[in-house]
C-alpha positions in Angstrom: -51.2 22.5 30.4 -49.2 20.9 33.2 -45.4 20.2 32.8 -46.1 16.5 33.6 -48.6 16.2 30.7 -46.2 17.9 28.3 -43.3 15.6 29.3 -45.5 12.6 28.8 -46.3 13.7 25.2 -42.6 14.1 24.5 -41.9 10.6 25.9 -44.7 9.1 23.8 -43.3 10.6 20.6 -39.7 9.6 21.2 -40.1 6.1 22.7 -38.3 4.7 19.6 -35.1 5.9 21.1 -35.5 3.4 24.0 -34.9 0.4 21.7 -33.6 -0.6 18.3 -35.9 -1.6 15.5 -34.5 -5.1 15.0 -35.2 -6.3 18.6 -38.6 -6.9 20.1 -39.7 -6.4 23.7 -38.6 -9.8 24.7 -35.1 -9.2 23.3 -35.5 -11.5 20.3 -34.1 -10.6 16.8 -36.6 -9.2 14.3 -35.4 -10.3 10.9 -35.7 -7.5 8.3 -36.9 -7.9 4.8 -36.1 -4.5 3.2 -37.8 -3.7 -0.1 -35.3 -3.3 -2.9 -34.7 0.4 -3.5 -34.5 2.1 -6.9 -33.8 5.6 -8.0 -31.1 8.1 -8.7 -29.3 7.7 -5.4 -29.4 3.9 -5.6 -27.9 4.1 -9.2 -25.2 6.5 -8.0 -24.3 4.2 -5.1 -24.2 1.2 -7.5 -21.5 3.0 -9.6 -19.6 4.1 -6.4 -19.7 0.5 -5.3 -18.4 -0.7 -8.6 -15.5 1.7 -8.4 -14.8 0.6 -4.8 -14.8 -3.1 -5.9 -12.3 -2.4 -8.7 -9.9 -0.6 -6.3 -10.4 -3.2 -3.6 -9.6 -6.1 -6.0 -6.7 -4.5 -7.8 -4.8 -2.8 -4.9 -3.1 -6.0 -3.5 -1.5 -6.6 -6.9 0.0 -3.1 -7.2 3.7 -3.0 -6.0 6.2 -0.3 -5.6 9.9 -1.4 -5.5 8.7 -5.0 -4.8 6.5 -4.0 -1.9 2.7 -4.1 -1.9 1.1 -0.7 -2.3 -0.9 -1.1 0.9 0.0 -3.6 3.6 -1.0 -3.8 7.3 1.0 -6.8 8.5 0.3 -6.6 12.2 1.8 -10.1 12.8 5.3 -9.1 11.5 4.9 -5.4 12.5 5.3 -4.3 8.9 3.2 -1.6 7.4 3.4 -0.2 3.8 1.3 2.9 3.0 1.3 4.1 -0.6 4.6 2.3 -1.2 6.3 3.7 1.9 7.6 1.1 4.4 7.0 1.7 8.1 8.7 -0.2 10.9 8.1 -0.3 14.6 10.6 2.5 14.9 8.1 4.7 13.1 5.5 4.2 15.8 5.3 7.9 16.6 4.4 8.5 12.9 1.7 5.8 13.1 0.2 7.4 16.3 0.2 10.9 14.7 -1.4 9.5 11.5 -4.1 7.8 13.6 -4.7 11.0 15.5 -5.0 12.9 12.2 -7.4 10.3 10.8 -9.5 10.6 14.0 -9.7 14.4 13.7 -10.7 14.0 10.0 -13.5 11.5 11.0 -14.8 14.0 13.6 -14.7 16.9 11.1 -16.3 14.9 8.3 -19.0 13.6 10.6 -19.8 17.0 12.0 -20.3 18.3 8.5 -21.7 15.4 6.5 -22.9 12.9 9.1 -22.6 9.2 8.2 -22.0 9.8 4.5 -19.1 7.3 4.6 -21.3 4.6 6.0 -23.9 4.8 3.3 -21.6 5.1 0.3 -18.2 3.5 0.8 -18.2 1.5 4.0 -17.2 -2.1 3.0 -20.0 -3.5 5.2 -22.6 -1.4 3.4 -21.1 -1.9 -0.1 -20.9 -5.7 0.2 -24.2 -6.1 2.1 -26.5 -3.8 0.0 -24.8 -3.9 -3.4 -23.8 -7.6 -3.6 -25.3 -9.9 -1.0 -28.8 -8.3 -1.0 -28.9 -8.3 -4.8 -28.0 -12.0 -4.9 -30.8 -12.6 -2.3 -33.3 -10.7 -4.5 -32.2 -12.7 -7.5 -32.5 -16.1 -5.9 -35.4 -15.7 -3.4 -37.3 -12.8 -4.9 -38.7 -9.6 -3.5 -38.9 -8.7 0.2 -42.5 -10.2 0.4 -41.4 -13.4 -1.4 -38.5 -13.8 1.0 -40.7 -13.4 4.0 -43.2 -15.9 2.6 -40.4 -18.4 1.8 -39.0 -18.2 5.4 -42.4 -18.8 6.9 -43.2 -21.7 4.5 -42.5 -25.3 5.5 -39.4 -27.0 4.2 -39.9 -28.2 0.6 -37.7 -29.2 -2.2 -38.0 -25.7 -3.7 -37.2 -24.0 -0.4 -34.1 -26.2 0.1 -33.0 -25.5 -3.4 -33.3 -21.7 -3.0 -31.8 -21.6 0.5 -29.0 -24.0 -0.4 -28.1 -22.1 -3.6 -28.1 -18.7 -1.8 -25.9 -19.8 1.1 -23.5 -21.6 -1.3 -23.1 -18.4 -3.3 -22.8 -16.4 -0.1 -20.0 -18.6 1.3 -18.2 -18.6 -2.1 -18.2 -14.8 -2.2 -17.1 -14.7 1.5 -14.1 -16.9 0.7 -13.1 -14.6 -2.1 -13.6 -11.4 -0.1 -11.9 -12.8 3.0 -8.8 -13.9 1.0 -8.6 -10.3 -0.4 -8.8 -8.8 3.1 -6.2 -11.3 4.2 -4.0 -10.1 1.4 -4.0 -6.7 3.0 -2.6 -8.2 6.2 -0.1 -10.9 5.1 0.4 -9.9 1.5 -1.0 -11.2 -1.8 2.1 -13.3 -2.5 1.6 -15.3 0.7 -2.1 -15.7 0.0 -1.4 -17.1 -3.4 1.2 -19.4 -1.9 -1.4 -20.7 0.6 -3.9 -21.3 -2.3 -1.4 -23.0 -4.7 0.7 -25.0 -2.4 -0.3 -28.2 -0.5 -2.3 -27.6 2.7 0.3 -29.4 4.8 2.9 -26.7 3.9 0.7 -23.8 5.0 -1.6 -25.4 7.5 -1.8 -22.3 9.8 -2.5 -20.0 6.8 -5.2 -22.4 5.5 -6.9 -22.4 8.9 -6.7 -18.6 9.0 -8.5 -18.5 5.6 -11.2 -20.8 6.9 -11.7 -18.6 10.0 -11.8 -15.4 7.9 -14.2 -16.9 5.5 -16.5 -18.1 8.3 -16.5 -14.7 9.9 -17.4 -12.9 6.7 -20.1 -15.4 5.9 -21.6 -15.0 9.3 -21.5 -11.2 9.0 -23.4 -11.1 5.7 -25.6 -14.1 6.1 -26.7 -13.6 9.8 -25.4 -10.5 11.5 -26.1 -8.0 8.7 -27.4 -4.7 10.0 -26.4 -5.6 13.6 -22.9 -4.7 12.6 -24.0 -1.1 11.9 -26.4 -0.8 14.9 -24.6 -2.5 17.7 -21.0 -3.5 16.8 -19.4 -0.7 14.7 -17.8 1.9 17.0 -18.2 4.7 14.5 -21.9 4.1 14.4 -22.0 4.3 18.2 -20.0 7.5 18.2 -22.3 9.5 15.9 -24.6 10.5 18.8 -21.8 12.6 20.2 -20.4 13.8 16.9 -23.5 15.0 15.1 -24.8 18.6 15.7 -27.8 20.4 14.4 -25.9 21.8 11.5 -24.6 18.3 10.3 -25.9 17.4 6.9 -27.7 14.0 7.2 -30.5 12.1 5.5 -33.4 13.9 7.2 -37.2 14.1 6.9 -38.7 17.6 6.5 -41.2 17.5 9.3 -42.1 21.2 8.7 -43.4 20.3 5.2 -44.5 16.8 5.9 -46.5 17.1 9.2 -49.2 16.4 10.1 -49.0 13.3 7.9 -52.1 11.5 6.7 -53.3 9.0 4.1 -54.1 10.6 0.7 -57.7 10.7 -0.2 -59.2 11.3 -3.7 -60.1 14.9 -4.2 -58.7 16.0 -0.9 -56.4 19.0 -0.9 -53.2 18.7 1.0 -51.3 21.6 2.5 -47.8 21.8 4.0 -48.6 24.5 6.4 -51.3 25.4 8.9 -54.1 27.8 8.1 -53.1 31.5 8.7 -55.8 31.8 11.4 -55.0 28.4 12.9 -52.1 26.8 14.6 -48.6 27.6 13.2 -45.5 25.5 13.4 -43.9 25.7 16.7 -40.8 27.8 17.1 -38.6 24.8 17.7 -39.8 22.9 14.6 -39.9 19.7 16.6 -42.8 17.4 15.8 -43.3 16.7 19.5 -43.7 20.4 20.2 -46.2 20.7 17.4 -48.3 17.9 18.9 -48.0 19.5 22.3 -49.3 22.9 20.9 -52.1 21.1 19.1 -53.2 19.2 22.2 -52.9 22.3 24.3 -54.9 24.4 21.9 -57.6 21.7 21.7 -57.9 21.8 25.4 -58.5 25.5 25.5 -61.8 27.3 25.0 -60.6 29.1 21.9 -62.0 27.4 18.8 -59.4 26.7 16.0 -59.8 25.1 12.6 -58.5 21.5 12.0 -55.0 21.0 11.0 -54.3 20.8 7.3 -52.4 17.7 6.1 -48.7 17.9 5.2 -47.0 16.4 2.2 -46.3 13.0 3.9 -49.1 10.6 2.8 -48.0 8.0 5.4 -47.3 5.3 2.9 -44.4 3.8 5.0 -42.3 3.1 2.0 -39.4 4.9 3.6 -39.6 2.3 6.4 -40.1 -0.6 4.0 -36.8 0.1 2.1 -34.7 0.9 5.2 -31.9 -1.8 5.7 -31.8 -1.1 9.5 -35.6 -1.0 9.9 -36.0 2.5 11.3 -38.6 5.2 10.5 -36.6 8.2 9.3 -39.6 10.4 10.1 -38.8 10.1 13.8 -35.7 12.1 13.3 -32.0 11.3 13.2 -31.3 8.0 14.8 -28.2 6.0 15.7 -29.2 3.1 13.4 -29.4 5.3 10.3 -26.5 4.7 7.9 -27.5 7.5 5.5 -27.8 5.0 2.7 -30.4 7.2 0.9 -32.8 4.3 0.2 -35.6 6.3 1.9 -34.9 9.3 -0.3 -35.4 7.3 -3.5 -38.6 5.7 -2.1 -40.1 9.0 -1.0 -39.1 10.8 -4.2 -40.9 8.1 -6.2 -44.1 8.7 -4.2 -43.8 12.5 -4.4 -43.7 12.2 -8.2 -46.9 10.0 -8.2 -48.8 12.4 -6.0 -47.6 15.5 -7.9 -45.6 17.0 -5.0 -42.1 18.5 -4.9 -39.2 16.1 -4.4 -37.1 16.3 -1.3 -39.5 15.5 1.5 -36.7 13.3 2.7 -33.3 14.7 1.6 -29.8 15.5 2.6 -30.2 18.4 5.0 -29.5 19.6 8.5 -31.9 20.2 11.4 -31.0 23.9 11.1 -31.8 23.8 7.4 -35.2 22.2 7.9 -36.2 24.5 10.6 -35.0 27.8 9.1 -34.6 27.0 5.5 -30.9 28.0 5.5 -28.1 25.5 5.9 -25.1 26.6 8.0 -22.1 24.3 7.4 -19.1 26.4 8.4 -19.7 26.9 12.1 -17.1 27.8 14.8 -16.7 24.1 15.6 -16.0 23.3 12.0 -13.4 26.0 11.7 -11.8 24.8 14.9 -11.6 21.1 13.7 -10.4 22.3 10.3 -7.5 24.3 11.9 -6.6 21.3 14.0 -6.6 19.0 11.0 -4.5 21.4 8.9 -1.9 21.6 11.7 -1.7 17.9 12.1 -1.5 17.3 8.3 1.4 19.9 8.2 3.2 18.1 11.0 2.7 14.7 9.2 4.1 16.1 6.0 7.1 17.6 7.7 7.9 14.4 9.6 7.5 12.3 6.5 9.6 14.6 4.4 12.4 14.5 7.0 12.1 10.7 7.6 15.3 9.0 6.8 15.5 5.7 5.0 17.7 4.3 7.8 17.1 4.2 11.5 20.4 4.3 13.3 20.9 3.4 16.9 24.5 3.6 18.4 25.1 3.2 22.1 28.2 2.9 24.2 28.5 -0.6 25.6 27.1 -0.6 29.2 29.6 -1.1 32.0 32.6 -0.5 29.7 35.2 2.2 30.4 37.7 3.6 28.0 40.7 1.5 26.9 44.3 2.8 26.6 45.6 1.8 23.2 48.9 3.6 23.5 50.3 6.7 25.0 48.4 9.0 22.6 45.1 7.1 21.8 42.1 5.8 23.7 39.3 3.6 22.5 35.6 3.2 23.4 33.4 0.2 22.5 30.0 0.9 20.9 27.1 -1.3 19.7 25.0 -0.4 16.7 21.7 -1.3 15.1 20.9 -0.1 11.5 17.4 -0.6 10.3 16.5 -0.3 6.6 13.2 1.5 6.2 13.4 1.5 2.4 11.9 -1.0 -0.1 15.3 -2.0 -1.5 18.5 -3.6 -0.2 20.8 -0.9 1.1 24.6 -1.0 1.2 26.0 1.0 4.2 29.1 1.6 6.2 30.0 3.7 9.2 32.3 6.6 8.9 33.8 8.9 11.5 32.8 12.5 11.0 34.9 13.9 13.9 38.4 14.8 12.8 41.1 12.5 14.2 38.8 9.7 15.0 38.8 6.2 13.6 36.3 3.3 13.5 37.2 -0.4 13.7 34.4 -3.0 13.3 34.4 -6.0 15.6 34.3 -9.2 13.7 33.1 -9.5 10.1 31.6 -6.3 8.7 28.1 -6.5 7.4 27.7 -4.0 4.6 24.2 -4.8 3.2 20.9 -4.3 5.0 18.0 -6.2 3.4 14.8 -4.2 2.7 12.8 -3.9 5.8 15.5 -5.7 7.7 18.3 -4.7 10.1 22.0 -5.5 11.0 23.6 -5.4 14.4 27.2 -5.3 15.5 29.9 -3.6 17.6 32.8 -1.3 16.8 35.7 0.5 18.5 36.2 4.3 18.2 39.8 5.4 18.5 40.4 9.1 19.5 43.7 11.0 20.1 44.1 12.0 23.8 44.8 15.6 22.9 41.3 16.0 21.3 39.4 14.9 24.4 37.7 17.6 26.4 37.1 16.2 29.9 35.2 13.0 30.8 32.7 13.3 27.9 33.7 14.5 24.4 30.9 14.8 21.8 31.7 12.8 18.6 29.8 12.4 15.3 29.4 9.3 13.2 28.0 9.2 9.7 26.1 6.4 8.0 27.2 6.3 4.3 25.4 4.6 1.5 26.5 4.7 -2.2 28.8 7.6 -1.3 26.1 9.7 0.3 25.4 10.5 3.9 22.0 9.1 4.8 22.1 9.6 8.6 24.2 11.2 11.3 24.5 10.0 15.0 25.8 12.1 17.8 27.2 10.4 20.9 29.9 10.8 23.6 33.4 9.5 23.9 34.4 8.6 27.5 37.9 9.8 28.6 39.8 10.0 31.9 38.7 13.5 32.6 40.8 16.3 34.0 
């Protein structure tokens, strides 16, 4: 068999990778009508979604020392994570945390594929567990929805479509307000809702925009978010390996597929005297071997059917419209709907469950899963090191960020024969969630601090104070042009920070 013929067979069996299932050859959107799944995984996902919803709805109301438990206020550059307040001065911690999170995503995906997408991604949870269920409730099953969309406009169609989109938009308003609460805070969201529109016009407009975006995502975009917009979905092609555990079709057991006939025996393997599964385990290679054998002069018995009865239910329930039997695809969110559909069929035809299951390519080909590979150990070591560094920096993170600098362009001043002074500016930033009383105290013996103007002794939570002060030092304590000095920041009788700087003198 020529190499050109073999290559053409591979291309014929993998042409699905050249396009996505929701776009036709003319580039037009193919609207999906997925069949409502049911089964053990769907029930488990329903409970996970319920827990997710409880956490999502209650988190903005939880406060620690007056601050929201989780807050990502990009507009005011204020972030609160688990009750800890982070300011722009903690940017290095933010970068390190994002790097740690990125390594965690890589490690998690290498091991478990897109498990996050199918179970706890907000897009999947709201789309599949709320909006789709509402759609099934109002418009009926997948077939009834298709029939309704293709039917002419009648009073009944207007009623159903109007009710569905009214409910969709109402839920979008609620969901968008909660997401907005994670950005500007629940207190501000409640103020925008309760107070007249004129007092919070910009906030009201932001709510409308957010609501419109969420409505558009769940009413129109839907699976397009997962297949073309989400960066994590696009990255899985470079993160997944043959040992990654994903929702996979067991082609060794299922191929060659065929419709089930009454009284016909089905076998998962080839006859001992016939064609065996190819060494690679790839369906394309099996087809190539079969065609190559058929073209030879050696007579071989016909291939026995596998366990897949080609019912296409796995395709019918898929929310992104793919055929999981083609192999791992970028559009697959690992939502397990195809597992439940296939298991239900396997029960009816009296075959073992798990024709579609959580497994890796290595596990399907060899029968043995290998999770802890060299790559996994390497990522794990990197993640542990980053976590240790995060914990160390957080444990040593002060509640005050102190910045003390000598005034630029200023030389020392002669106070009297025995004392010189230097002028300094300071900025004290409160990174705690409570108001903080502070004052500066000279730690170097013989030195003295004099605040310029009225002394500010209280830093509001998340706020800062600025000012200037003179440091007075005895001449006999100076050591050349630059003499190191130490200044303490004191709060409630305790040292909370220490600053090292230089005192300028005449030199020797």
